[in-house]
C-alpha positions, 0 to 999 in steps of 0.5 A: 500500500503506497504511503500518503505523501503530503506536500508542504507548500510555504504559506504567504505568511511564512514567506513574508515573515522571512522578508524584512520591509527594508529588503523589499524596499531595496528590491522594489523601489516603487509599486506600480498600480493599474486603476480601472473604472468607468469614465468620471468614476473618481479614480484620481480623487480616490488616489489623492485620498490614498496618497493623502494629497491635494496635488494634481498627479504628474504624468510623464511621456517616454522621455520623462517629460511632464504632461498635463491632462492626459489619460493614457494607460501607457503613460504612468503618473505619480504624485510628487509627495508619493513618488514610490507609487506609480499609477496607470489610469485605464481608459474609462469603460463605456457601454458597448465599447470593447476596444477599451477592454482589449486595451487594458487586457493588452496592457496587463499581458505586456506588464505580466511578461516584463522581466524588469521588476521596475516595469512589472505591474504590482496591483490592479485596483478596480472601481465599481463599473456600474452606475 
């Protein structure tokens, strides 16, 4: 009769208990977050509250030049008071427009394939999509 074999996988609590916050800060200099929600859902307002700021976010192009008033999932933005959090704003989801969903799926897939941890996506926050 074969013996019962149990597989002991470490829990996330066990793994994290062996990693200090200073080690994580050395490894990850920032935390990249995609925020998903419908247009005018208050995504930026929510992020201002989370970051405890009233300032407008700084949006950058590929050359790290600051832009204003642009909502493009591929253009990261930060708040000057919290530069360790890098946000990406999804296009606002509107009924019947599948292209926005396809754009977000492509963005997530691209970030999932990234080997550079500075380009990887660390979290996705979703605001309610219903009105």
